[in-house]
TORLUMLO-717417 format. One record per atom (N, C-alpha, C): x negated, y negated, z; residue in three letters. Coordinates in steps of 0.02 Angstrom, whole numbers, padded with zeros to 5 digits, always signed. Layout:
! TORLUMLO-717417
XYZala...
***
This chain:
! TORLUMLO-717417
-08009+02410+03130met-08064+02391+03085met-08113+02449+03080met-08126+02477+03020pro-08170+02535+03012pro-08240+02521+03038pro-08273+02575+03061asn-08340+02567+03089asn-08389+02541+03037asn-08381+02564+02973gly-08427+02541+02922gly-08423+02466+02911gly-08363+02438+02914ile-08355+02366+02906ile-08386+02329+02965ile-08378+02355+03025ile-08408+02324+03084ile-08484+02321+03078ile-08513+02377+03054ile-08586+02378+03045ile-08607+02328+02992ile-08569+02325+02937asp-08586+02278+02883asp-08581+02205+02906asp-08537+02191+02952met-08528+02122+02975met-08586+02098+03018met-08627+02143+03043gly-08689+02125+03075gly-08682+02102+03147gly-08738+02079+03176pro-08739+02060+03247pro-08696+01999+03263pro-08680+01957+03214ile-08637+01899+03228ile-08570+01921+03256ile-08545+01977+03231leu-08481+02002+03256leu-08485+02017+03331leu-08541+02047+03352trp-08548+02064+03423trp-08552+02001+03466trp-08581+01948+03440leu-08581+01884+03476leu-08509+01858+03484leu-08470+01864+03430ile-08400+01843+03434ile-08362+01884+03485ile-08374+01950+03485val-08341+01994+03533val-08362+01975+03604val-08426+01959+03614phe-08449+01939+03681phe-08411+01877+03706phe-08405+01826+03664phe-08369+01766+03685phe-08294+01780+03694phe-08267+01827+03655ala-08196+01845+03664ala-08185+01879+03731ala-08231+01923+03750val-08225+01957+03815val-08234+01907+03872val-08281+01860+03863leu-08291+01807+03914leu-08228+01765+03921leu-08197+01747+03865ala-08136+01708+03868ala-08080+01746+03903ala-08075+01811+03888leu-08024+01852+03921leu-08036+01855+03996leu-08099+01861+04017ala-08114+01864+04088ala-08096+01798+04123ala-08110+01742+04091val-08093+01676+04119val-08017+01669+04125val-07981+01689+04074ile-07908+01684+04075ile-07879+01725+04133ile-07903+01787+04140ala-07877+01830+04193ala-07894+01802+04262ala-07956+01777+04270glu-07976+01750+04336glu-07937+01688+04355glu-07927+01643+04306arg-07891+01580+04321arg-07817+01593+04334arg-07786+01638+04295leu-07716+01654+04307leu-07706+01684+04376leu-07751+01728+04396phe-07746+01758+04463phe-07756+01705+04517phe-07804+01660+04506tyr-07817+01607+04555tyr-07757+01561+04562tyr-07728+01539+04506phe-07671+01494+04509phe-07611+01527+04542phe-07602+01592+04529his-07547+01628+04561his-07558+01633+04636his-07620+01645+04657arg-07635+01654+04728arg-07627+01590+04768arg-07645+01533+04739val-07643+01469+04776val-07577+01432+04766val-07530+01463+04730asn-07467+01428+04716asn-07427+01420+04781asn-07411+01358+04798ile-07372+01342+04858ile-07317+01294+04838ile-07258+01306+04863asn-07202+01260+04853asn-07215+01198+04895asn-07238+01144+04864ser-07258+01085+04901ser-07200+01053+04938ser-07140+01056+04910gly-07082+01026+04943gly-07067+01060+05009gly-07061+01127+05009asp-07048+01164+05071asp-07106+01157+05119asp-07167+01157+05093phe-07226+01151+05135phe-07226+01085+05173phe-07212+01030+05138leu-07213+00964+05170leu-07154+00955+05217leu-07096+00983+05201arg-07039+00977+05247arg-07052+01014+05313arg-07081+01074+05308gly-07098+01110+05369gly-07151+01075+05409gly-07200+01047+05374leu-07254+01010+05407leu-07226+00948+05441leu-07182+00913+05408ser-07152+00852+05437ser-07113+00868+05500ser-07076+00923+05501ala-07038+00942+05561ala-07083+00954+05620ala-07140+00987+05608leu-07187+01001+05663leu-07220+00937+05688leu-07241+00894+05642leu-07277+00834+05662leu-07231+00784+05697leu-07169+00778+05675arg-07123+00731+05706arg-07105+00752+05777arg-07111+00817+05790ser-07098+00841+05859ser-07161+00845+05900ser-07217+00820+05872gly-07280+00818+05909gly-07319+00882+05912gly-07301+00931+05871gln-07335+00997+05873gln-07394+00998+05824gln-07444+00959+05838tyr-07501+00954+05793tyr-07541+01019+05790tyr-07550+01051+05847asp-07589+01114+05848asp-07553+01168+05808asp-07487+01172+05815glu-07449+01221+05778glu-07452+01207+05703glu-07448+01143+05685ala-07452+01125+05615ala-07520+01143+05586ala-07573+01129+05623leu-07640+01146+05600leu-07649+01221+05594leu-07620+01258+05640his-07625+01332+05637his-07588+01358+05576his-07529+01331+05562glu-07491+01354+05503glu-07528+01339+05438glu-07559+01280+05435val-07595+01261+05374val-07655+01306+05363val-07689+01325+05415arg-07748+01367+05409arg-07732+01437+05386arg-07669+01458+05392gln-07649+01524+05369gln-07636+01527+05294gln-07631+01468+05263leu-07614+01465+05192leu-07677+01461+05149leu-07676+01491+05090pro-07734+01486+05045pro-07727+01425+04999pro-07781+01407+04967gly-07777+01358+04914gly-07799+01288+04932gly-07806+01246+04882pro-07832+01178+04891pro-07784+01133+04930pro-07718+01141+04921met-07671+01098+04956met-07677+01106+05032met-07682+01169+05054ala-07689+01182+05126ala-07754+01154+05153ala-07808+01158+05115arg-07873+01133+05139arg-07873+01057+05144arg-07841+01023+05097val-07837+00950+05101val-07796+00928+05161val-07738+00960+05171val-07696+00943+05228val-07731+00959+05293val-07769+01014+05295glu-07807+01031+05355glu-07858+00977+05371glu-07891+00950+05319ala-07940+00898+05331ala-07908+00836+05363ala-07847+00821+05343val-07812+00763+05372val-07789+00779+05443val-07760+00838+05452leu-07734+00856+05518leu-07789+00864+05571leu-07850+00876+05549ser-07905+00883+05597ser-07923+00817+05630ser-07900+00761+05602arg-07916+00695+05631arg-07852+00653+05634arg-07803+00674+05672pro-07737+00640+05670pro-07737+00571+05704pro-07788+00555+05743lys-07787+00492+05781lys-07820+00435+05743lys-07847+00448+05684leu-07879+00394+05646leu-07827+00347+05617leu-07851+00289+05595ala-07806+00240+05564ala-07782+00265+05497ala-07728+00235+05472arg-07699+00256+05408arg-07749+00251+05351arg-07787+00197+05348ser-07835+00188+05293ser-07889+00242+05295ser-07911+00260+05355glu-07963+00312+05362glu-07935+00380+05344glu-07874+00394+05364leu-07842+00458+05346leu-07832+00463+05271leu-07813+00408+05240arg-07803+00407+05167arg-07869+00422+05132arg-07923+00393+05156glu-07988+00405+05125glu-08009+00478+05132glu-07995+00507+05191ile-08011+00577+05202ile-07972+00621+05154ile-07908+00605+05144ala-07865+00645+05100ala-07890+00642+05028ala-07908+00583+05005leu-07932+00576+04936leu-08000+00610+04926leu-08044+00604+04975glu-08109+00637+04970glu-08102+00713+04969glu-08058+00739+05013ala-08047+00812+05015ala-08016+00836+04950ala-07969+00798+04921ala-07939+00817+04857ala-07990+00816+04801ala-08035+00767+04803glu-08087+00764+04751glu-08133+00824+04754glu-08147+00848+04814leu-08189+00908+04821leu-08155+00970+04793leu-08089+00971+04794glu-08052+01029+04770glu-08047+01031+04694glu-08060+00974+04661val-08054+00972+04588val-08100+01023+04555val-08161+01030+04581phe-08208+01078+04551phe-08182+01149+04556phe-08153+01167+04613arg-08127+01235+04620arg-08069+01248+04574arg-08026+01199+04564val-07968+01208+04521val-07989+01211+04447val-08036+01169+04428asp-08058+01165+04358asp-08111+01216+04339asp-08136+01254+04387arg-08192+01299+04375arg-08178+01348+04318arg-08226+01354+04273asn-08225+01402+04217asn-08178+01383+04160asn-08136+01333+04170ile-08089+01316+04116ile-08126+01288+04055ile-08178+01249+04067arg-08217+01223+04011arg-08255+01279+03974arg-08270+01332+04010thr-08301+01390+03977thr-08255+01419+03924thr-08190+01416+03938leu-08141+01440+03889leu-08141+01395+03827leu-08149+01330+03837leu-08154+01284+03780leu-08216+01298+03739leu-08272+01313+03772val-08333+01330+03736val-08323+01393+03693val-08290+01444+03722cys-08278+01505+03684cys-08234+01491+03623cys-08181+01451+03633ala-08136+01436+03578ala-08170+01395+03524ala-08221+01357+03542thr-08257+01316+03493thr-08310+01356+03456thr-08345+01400+03493val-08402+01435+03466val-08381+01492+03420val-08327+01527+03437met-08309+01587+03398met-08296+01573+03323met-08257+01522+03305pro-08250+01510+03233pro-08314+01486+03200pro-08357+01450+03237leu-08421+01430+03209leu-08466+01490+03196leu-08465+01537+03242leu-08503+01599+03232leu-08476+01637+03172leu-08409+01638+03165gly-08380+01672+03107gly-08402+01640+03042gly-08403+01574+03040leu-08426+01539+02980leu-08499+01554+02966leu-08540+01553+03019leu-08610+01570+03011leu-08619+01641+02985leu-08581+01688+03012gly-08585+01757+02988gly-08567+01763+02915gly-08516+01726+02894thr-08496+01727+02823thr-08552+01701+02779thr-08581+01645+02798ile-08635+01616+02758ile-08695+01663+02754ile-08714+01692+02811leu-08772+01738+02811leu-08757+01800+02769leu-08696+01825+02773ala-08679+01885+02735ala-08681+01870+02660ala-08656+01812+02640leu-08658+01794+02568leu-08730+01783+02545leu-08771+01750+02587met-08841+01740+02568met-08877+01806+02561met-08864+01852+02606asp-08896+01918+02603asp-08874+01956+02540asp-08810+01949+02522phe-08785+01984+02463phe-08817+01956+02399phe-08819+01890+02393tyr-08845+01861+02331tyr-08921+01863+02326tyr-08955+01882+02380glu-09027+01892+02376glu-09046+01961+02350glu-08997+02005+02341gln-09012+02071+02315gln-09034+02066+02241gln-09079+02110+02220pro-09103+02108+02150pro-09047+02118+02100pro-09046+02078+02048gly-08999+02085+01993gly-08931+02053+02004gly-08918+02026+02065ile-08853+01997+02078ile-08844+01933+02039ile-08894+01890+02040thr-08888+01825+02006thr-08892+01832+01930thr-08915+01890+01906asp-08919+01901+01833asp-08857+01933+01805asp-08806+01940+01847gly-08744+01970+01824gly-08745+02045+01826gly-08790+02073+01865gly-08795+02146+01868gly-08748+02178+01916gly-08710+02138+01956ala-08665+02167+02006ala-08597+02179+01976ala-08567+02235+01994ala-08500+02251+01971ala-08449+02211+02010ala-08390+02202+01979ile-08337+02164+02011ile-08316+02195+02079ile-08308+02261+02084pro-08290+02289+02150pro-08343+02277+02203pro-08407+02278+02182gln-08460+02265+02230gln-08457+02193+02256gln-08445+02145+02211ile-08440+02076+02232ile-08378+02066+02276ile-08323+02096+02258ala-08261+02089+02297ala-08270+02118+02367ala-08305+02176+02372gly-08317+02206+02437gly-08361+02163+02480gly-08414+02133+02450ala-08459+02090+02488ala-08422+02028+02513ala-08381+01999+02470leu-08342+01940+02491leu-08293+01957+02547leu-08263+02015+02541arg-08214+02036+02592arg-08248+02044+02660arg-08306+02078+02661his-08342+02086+02724his-08365+02020+02752his-08387+01975+02709ala-08411+01910+02733ala-08354+01868+02762ala-08297+01868+02728leu-08241+01828+02751leu-08208+01857+02813leu-08215+01922+02824met-08186+01952+02884met-08220+01928+02947met-08283+01908+02943val-08317+01880+03001val-08284+01815+03022val-08272+01771+02973ser-08239+01708+02987ser-08168+01720+03013ser-08133+01766+02981ala-08064+01781+03002ala-08062+01806+03074ala-08111+01848+03093thr-08113+01873+03161thr-08125+01817+03211thr-08173+01773+03196gly-08188+01717+03241gly-08129+01671+03250gly-08094+01655+03195ile-08037+01610+03199ile-07979+01643+03236ile-07967+01707+03221thr-07912+01743+03253thr-07920+01745+03329thr-07981+01756+03353leu-07993+01760+03425leu-07996+01690+03457leu-08014+01640+03418ala-08020+01572+03446ala-07951+01541+03458ala-07902+01557+03417ile-07836+01526+03424ile-07805+01539+03492ile-07797+01603+03514pro-07768+01614+03581pro-07812+01586+03637pro-07878+01587+03627ala-07923+01559+03679ala-07909+01485+03688ala-07899+01449+03633tyr-07887+01377+03639tyr-07817+01363+03668tyr-07768+01404+03649ile-07701+01396+03677ile-07702+01405+03753ile-07737+01457+03776phe-07742+01469+03848phe-07782+01413+03882phe-07831+01385+03847tyr-07868+01329+03876tyr-07821+01270+03888tyr-07779+01253+03840met-07733+01198+03848met-07684+01212+03905met-07660+01274+03909tyr-07612+01291+03962tyr-07645+01287+04031tyr-07704+01316+04038leu-07738+01316+04103leu-07760+01246+04123leu-07782+01205+04075ala-07802+01137+04091ala-07742+01097+04115ala-07684+01105+04083ala-07624+01070+04105ala-07602+01093+04174ala-07607+01158+04186arg-07587+01183+04252arg-07636+01160+04306arg-07700+01155+04290ala-07748+01130+04338ala-07734+01057+04355ala-07717+01016+04305arg-07701+00946+04319arg-07639+00941+04364arg-07591+00984+04352lys-07530+00983+04394lys-07546+01002+04466lys-07590+01051+04475ile-07609+01071+04543ile-07647+01015+04578ile-07693+00983+04542ile-07732+00928+04571ile-07686+00871+04592ile-07638+00854+04550asn-07590+00801+04568asn-07549+00820+04630asn-07529+00883+04634ser-07490+00906+04692ser-07532+00904+04755ser-07597+00921+04748val-07642+00919+04806val-07651+00848+04831val-07663+00801+04785glu-07671+00731+04806glu-07607+00705+04838glu-07551+00722+04809arg-07487+00699+04837arg-07476+00728+04907arg-07492+00792+04916ala-07482+00823+04981ala-07527+00791+05034ala-07589+00775+05015gly-07634+00743+05063gly-07609+00674+05084gly-07586+00635+05035leu-07560+00568+05051leu-07495+00571+05090leu-07451+00619+05072glu-07389+00628+05109glu-07403+00647+05182glu-07454+00688+05191cys-07472+00708+05260cys-07495+00647+05300cys-07532+00602+05268val-07554+00540+05301val-07493+00499+05322val-07445+00491+05278his-07385+00453+05294his-07345+00486+05350his-07340+00551+05348ile-07302+00587+05400ile-07335+00578+05468ile-07401+00584+05471ile-07437+00576+05535ile-07428+00506+05562ile-07437+00456+05518cys-07432+00386+05541cys-07360+00370+05562cys-07311+00394+05525asp-07241+00382+05545asp-07224+00417+05610asp-07250+00478+05619ala-07237+00514+05681ala-07268+00479+05740ala-07326+00449+05730arg-07359+00413+05785arg-07318+00351+05805arg-07292+00315+05757thr-07255+00254+05773thr-07188+00269+05805thr-07161+00329+05794arg-07097+00347+05823arg-07102+00386+05888arg-07163+00401+05910ser-07172+00439+05971ser-07153+00396+06031ser-07129+00426+06087pro-07110+00387+06146pro-07168+00346+06175pro-07229+00374+06174gln-07286+00337+06200gln-07299+00275+06159gln-07292+00280+06091ser-07303+00222+06049ser-07251+00168+06062ser-07188+00190+06073arg-07136+00141+06086arg-07147+00106+06153arg-07170+00144+06203arg-07185+00113+06268arg-07241+00062+06263arg-07293+00080+06222glu-07349+00034+06214glu-07327-00031+06180glu-07283-00024+06130lys-07258-00084+06095lys-07215-00126+06142lys-07175-00093+06184lys-07133-00129+06230lys-07174-00166+06282lys-07228-00134+06305thr-07272-00165+06354thr-07308-00225+06324thr-07329-00217+06259ala-07363-00272+06227ala-07317-00331+06215ala-07253-00316+06201ala-07206-00371+06189ala-07183-00405+06253ala-07179-00366+06309his-07157-00393+06373his-07208-00373+06427his-07263-00407+06431pro-07314-00389+06480pro-07287-00400+06551pro-07307-00358+06599pro-07283-00365+06668pro-07305-00431+06698pro-07262-00460+06741ala-07278-00524+06774ala-07334-00516+06824ala-07377-00566+06828ala-07434-00563+06875ala-07410-00570+06946ala
***
């Protein structure tokens, strides 16, 4: 885009560029975050189950603390209180997962704002450019040449075209990142609840638990 056209398009263009750069920064940050916290939940839960069923709670907690991301933090919150009842562990898992929603969704709505504002700014720039052109002396009296009118219309419409062109990929990335965030949140909630089930099942299958049940069913004679 020639420098003269950029100058003619006015400060509205720089506002559009600002929101475009902001959208690009959000996209890059969220993609890096999602890549960093990506964990194979199936392998993670299978390894965790093996440790818990063998009674290695400290080892399981240590392994979880080495992992990044919301899934590891939710599971850590559950593993930190393994002796609580199932209902209490379930509540802890859901509360911890709810706290992670903000971290997963952070800045994604900013991308939606950018995708919404940029075409509106382009439309505003077009309207202002046309108003400025038709306020010039002699324009309304037919004193403007056809090339002059065509050039003014071209510059005015390019502001709208720029806003729409930049808004389309921003909105596409918003939809993609929002869907990926929902998938991560669902995986985090599932991992927390699965951890609760694993802990409770491991407790009921432990030798001490079986001895306690046997004693309760057959109390020693007085």
